[in-house]
Phi, psi and omega in degrees: 000320178295326179297319179296319179296316180297323181294329181280326184227063184298329182293339178273343183256315185262132177175170179273100181047047182288155175303329179296324175302314184289331180273337186290165176266010178287143176233130180261122176270116184272003182303129174065019172289142172298158185306310181298320179294322178302308183292323175298318180299316179294325179289326190253348181244120183262002182276195182288144180238145169224161169230097194292328182200082179230170172228175176275141176298335178293333181261322182232098183301144177137150184282359175274358178253167182275142170282166177300321179296322178293320178297316178300317180297319178296318178298317179298330179272001178076024182289154171267128182241119176261138178243162177230151180271136177245143179291151175112000000 
């Protein structure tokens, strides 16, 4: 349903930190975005952010986890960050 709405009024949904981003009920889940995509998303989306299930690269090595700088950026934007426990 949101896709249909976005197709009708793209200028209200897509933009560089547009007021519509901040007013909309859209939430962007940044989980598993590649590094460049992560920073692009933060630069271009002004709405609410979450990271539904990530860990820190310091704890779980790999580029599918967040760097310390990415975690700091999410905190500065007031994002909700969910973590998951891994065995081992």
